[in-house]
C-alpha positions as CSV (number, residue, x, y, z in Angstrom):
1,M,-19.9,-91.2,34.3
2,R,-17.1,-88.8,33.6
3,V,-13.4,-89.5,33.1
4,Q,-12.7,-87.5,36.3
5,D,-14.7,-90.1,38.3
6,I,-12.5,-93.1,37.4
7,F,-9.0,-92.1,36.1
8,D,-5.8,-92.6,38.1
9,E,-4.7,-89.2,39.5
10,K,-1.6,-90.7,41.2
11,H,-0.1,-92.3,38.1
12,L,3.6,-91.6,37.7
13,F,5.1,-89.3,35.1
14,I,8.5,-88.3,33.9
15,Y,10.2,-85.1,32.5
16,E,11.5,-85.0,29.0
17,D,15.1,-84.3,30.0
18,E,15.4,-87.2,32.4
19,L,17.4,-90.3,31.4
20,A,15.5,-92.9,29.3
21,T,17.0,-95.6,31.6
22,K,15.0,-94.0,34.5
23,A,11.8,-94.3,32.4
24,R,12.7,-98.0,31.7
25,A,13.3,-98.7,35.4
26,T,10.1,-96.8,36.4
27,I,7.9,-98.8,33.9
28,R,9.5,-102.1,34.9
29,D,9.5,-101.6,38.7
30,F,6.0,-100.2,39.0
31,G,4.5,-102.4,36.3
32,L,3.3,-99.5,34.2
33,R,2.0,-99.7,30.6
34,I,2.7,-96.1,29.8
35,L,4.6,-93.2,31.4
36,P,3.4,-89.7,30.5
37,V,6.1,-87.1,29.7
38,I,5.6,-83.5,30.9
39,D,7.5,-80.2,30.8
40,E,8.4,-78.0,33.8
41,H,4.9,-76.5,33.7
42,K,3.3,-79.9,33.9
43,R,2.0,-79.8,30.4
44,L,1.7,-83.1,28.5
45,L,4.4,-83.6,25.8
46,G,3.9,-87.3,25.0
47,M,4.4,-90.6,26.6
48,V,6.8,-93.6,26.9
49,S,5.5,-97.1,26.5
50,R,7.0,-100.5,27.3
51,Q,7.9,-100.9,23.7
52,N,9.7,-97.6,23.7
53,V,11.9,-98.5,26.6
54,M,12.7,-101.9,25.1
55,T,14.7,-100.1,22.4
56,I,17.4,-98.9,24.9
57,S,20.5,-101.0,24.3
58,S,22.5,-100.4,27.4
59,S,21.9,-99.8,31.1
60,L,24.5,-97.0,30.8
61,S,22.7,-95.3,27.9
62,L,22.7,-91.5,28.1
63,I,19.6,-91.1,25.9
64,R,17.1,-88.7,27.3
65,V,13.3,-89.4,27.5
66,K,12.6,-87.0,24.7
67,G,14.7,-89.2,22.5
68,I,12.4,-92.2,22.8
69,M,9.0,-90.7,23.7
70,Q,6.1,-90.8,21.3
71,E,3.2,-88.6,20.7
72,S,0.0,-89.7,22.4
73,E,-2.4,-90.6,19.6
74,Y,-5.4,-90.0,21.8
75,V,-5.6,-87.9,25.0
76,A,-8.6,-87.9,27.4
77,T,-9.9,-84.9,29.3
78,V,-11.2,-84.9,32.8
79,E,-14.6,-83.7,31.7
80,G,-15.0,-86.2,29.0
81,D,-17.8,-88.8,29.0
82,A,-16.3,-92.1,30.1
83,F,-18.3,-94.2,27.6
84,S,-17.4,-92.0,24.6
85,T,-13.8,-91.9,25.8
86,M,-13.6,-95.7,25.8
87,K,-14.9,-95.8,22.2
88,E,-12.2,-93.4,21.1
89,M,-9.5,-95.4,22.9
90,M,-10.6,-98.5,21.1
91,K,-10.6,-96.6,17.8
92,F,-7.0,-95.7,18.4
93,D,-6.1,-99.1,19.8
94,E,-5.0,-97.5,23.1
95,W,-5.6,-99.3,26.4
96,N,-4.1,-96.5,28.5
97,V,-4.1,-92.8,27.7
98,P,-2.9,-89.6,29.5
99,V,-5.6,-87.4,31.0
100,V,-5.4,-83.6,30.8
101,N,-7.5,-80.7,32.0
102,S,-8.4,-79.7,28.5
103,L,-7.0,-80.1,25.0
104,Q,-6.2,-76.4,25.0
105,D,-3.9,-76.1,28.0
106,K,-2.8,-79.8,28.2
107,T,-2.1,-79.7,31.9
108,Y,-1.4,-83.3,32.9
109,R,-3.8,-84.9,35.4
110,G,-3.2,-88.6,35.3
111,V,-3.9,-91.8,33.3
112,L,-7.0,-93.6,32.2
113,G,-6.9,-97.3,31.5
114,F,-9.5,-99.8,30.4
115,E,-9.1,-101.4,33.9
116,N,-10.4,-98.2,35.5
117,F,-13.5,-98.2,33.4
118,I,-14.0,-102.0,33.9
119,D,-13.7,-101.7,37.7
120,A,-16.3,-98.9,37.8
121,I,-18.7,-101.0,35.8
122,I,-18.2,-104.0,38.0
123,K,-19.3,-101.8,41.0
124,T,-22.1,-99.9,39.3
125,S,-23.6,-101.9,36.5
126,P,-22.5,-105.6,36.8
127,E,-25.5,-106.6,34.7
128,K,-23.6,-105.4,31.6
129,L,-21.2,-108.2,32.1
130,A,-23.7,-111.1,32.2
131,K,-22.8,-112.7,28.8
132,P,-20.7,-115.9,28.7
133,V,-17.1,-115.7,27.6
134,S,-17.9,-117.8,24.5
135,E,-19.8,-114.8,23.0
136,I,-17.0,-112.3,23.4
137,M,-13.7,-114.3,23.2
138,S,-11.5,-114.3,20.1
139,K,-11.1,-117.7,18.6
140,K,-8.1,-116.7,16.4
141,V,-5.4,-117.0,19.0
142,I,-1.8,-116.4,18.2
143,S,0.3,-118.5,20.5
144,C,3.9,-119.6,20.8
145,S,5.7,-122.7,22.1
146,P,7.8,-122.9,25.3
147,D,10.7,-123.9,23.0
148,D,10.5,-120.8,20.8
149,E,13.4,-118.3,21.1
150,V,12.6,-115.1,23.0
151,D,13.7,-112.9,20.1
152,N,11.4,-114.6,17.6
153,V,8.4,-114.3,19.9
154,W,9.1,-110.7,20.6
155,R,9.2,-110.0,16.9
156,L,5.9,-111.9,16.5
157,M,4.3,-109.8,19.3
158,Q,5.5,-106.6,17.7
159,N,4.4,-107.6,14.2
160,S,1.0,-108.7,15.5
161,S,0.6,-105.7,17.9
162,L,0.3,-108.0,20.9
163,A,1.2,-107.1,24.5
164,G,0.9,-110.8,25.5
165,C,0.9,-114.2,24.0
166,P,-0.3,-117.6,25.4
167,V,2.3,-120.3,25.5
168,A,1.0,-123.7,24.4
169,K,2.4,-127.2,24.0
170,N,0.3,-129.8,22.1
171,N,-2.4,-127.1,22.1
172,K,-2.6,-127.1,25.9
173,I,-1.8,-123.9,27.8
174,V,1.5,-124.1,29.8
175,G,2.2,-120.4,30.3
176,I,1.9,-116.8,29.0
177,I,4.5,-114.3,27.9
178,T,3.8,-110.6,28.2
179,E,5.7,-107.3,27.5
180,K,6.0,-107.1,31.3
181,D,7.8,-110.4,31.5
182,L,10.1,-109.5,28.6
183,L,11.0,-106.2,30.2
184,A,11.6,-107.7,33.6
185,S,13.8,-110.4,32.1
186,G,16.1,-107.9,30.3
187,E,16.0,-110.2,27.2
188,T,14.8,-107.5,24.7
189,W,18.0,-105.6,23.9
190,P,17.9,-104.4,20.2
191,T,19.2,-107.3,18.1
192,F,19.5,-109.1,21.5
193,E,22.8,-107.6,22.4
194,S,23.8,-108.1,26.0
195,S,24.4,-105.2,28.4
196,K,28.1,-105.9,28.1
197,G,27.9,-105.5,24.3
198,R,28.4,-109.1,23.4
199,F,25.9,-111.0,21.2
200,R,24.6,-114.2,22.6
201,D,22.0,-116.8,21.7
202,S,18.4,-115.9,22.6
203,P,17.0,-118.0,25.5
204,K,13.8,-120.0,25.2
205,I,10.4,-118.6,26.2
206,S,10.1,-121.3,28.9
207,S,12.9,-119.6,30.8
208,I,10.9,-116.3,31.3
209,M,7.2,-117.1,30.8
210,T,4.7,-116.9,33.5
211,T,3.6,-120.4,34.4
212,L,0.8,-119.6,36.9
213,V,-1.8,-118.7,34.3
214,T,-5.4,-117.6,35.0
215,T,-7.7,-119.4,32.6
216,V,-11.4,-119.7,32.2
217,N,-13.8,-122.0,30.3
218,P,-16.2,-120.7,27.6
219,S,-19.3,-120.9,29.8
220,V,-17.9,-118.5,32.5
221,K,-19.7,-115.1,32.7
222,A,-17.8,-112.1,31.6
223,I,-18.0,-110.5,35.0
224,R,-15.8,-113.2,36.5
225,V,-13.1,-112.4,33.8
226,A,-13.5,-108.7,34.4
227,K,-13.0,-109.1,38.2
228,A,-9.9,-111.3,37.6
229,M,-8.4,-108.7,35.2
230,V,-8.8,-105.9,37.7
231,S,-7.8,-107.8,40.9
232,K,-4.7,-109.4,39.3
233,D,-3.8,-106.6,36.9
234,I,-3.8,-108.8,33.8
235,G,-4.7,-107.8,30.3
236,R,-5.8,-111.0,28.8
237,I,-7.1,-114.4,29.9
238,P,-6.8,-117.6,27.8
239,V,-10.0,-119.7,27.4
240,V,-9.6,-123.5,27.6
241,D,-12.0,-126.4,27.3
242,E,-12.5,-129.3,29.7
243,E,-9.2,-130.9,28.6
244,K,-7.3,-127.6,29.1
245,R,-6.9,-127.1,25.3
246,L,-6.6,-123.5,24.2
247,V,-9.8,-122.5,22.4
248,G,-9.8,-118.7,22.7
249,I,-8.7,-115.6,24.5
250,V,-10.4,-112.6,26.2
251,D,-8.7,-109.3,26.6
252,R,-9.7,-106.0,28.3
253,E,-10.8,-104.6,25.0
254,A,-13.3,-107.4,24.5
255,I,-14.7,-106.6,28.0
256,V,-15.0,-102.9,27.2
257,K,-16.6,-103.6,23.9
258,L,-19.3,-105.6,25.6
259,I,-20.0,-102.8,28.0
260,V,-20.2,-99.9,25.5
261,K,-21.7,-101.5,22.5
């Protein structure tokens, strides 16, 4: 299986001289995790992530994309082996990477995400996902409370390199908060300054968290989790016991590890 067989050729991109606020709106409105940045010759220059656009302090900002973009730590090529590429992505802790023709000319072609690889394996080699969730889930779960302030949870997520965090009360799952939720809420201005320039108290996580949470029990097969991740476009699924207590979490990287090990 090659990268060219599974990557997203229609993934959106942006030019370096466009406004950063356009990048933010594009990532927010289309639910993107990354937005590749290209030049007028369609050569890859870098990318903008959700975290990058959360640094913009005003909807009227004149900052250009080149002012917030970051270098892509790992770039995939269309001819690359999909399994080897997944291993490299995990090494660099990148769930989504730009795809180019070659590393020499860097002509942008699209984006490859863990979800593209997982979807392909579901269709071609479902037997690779036969293990129960209990064997691949992480038991060290970082969670937050619905009463925690948004700014504190955002900092927790940044410091722990988390794109999502389960919300629990009395150790029972009541929601989940993700970078996507934070971006959509507009509650992540730097130092939590409002768009009008006035500082205000940070709201509670309960006001912006997703309450309809997909959960599984430890005995569920990994393929069920994989299908839910792809069909619902979610990056992580909390694992709960019979009493709905949070006992673990499974993310896309755990699914990919199971496939390529």
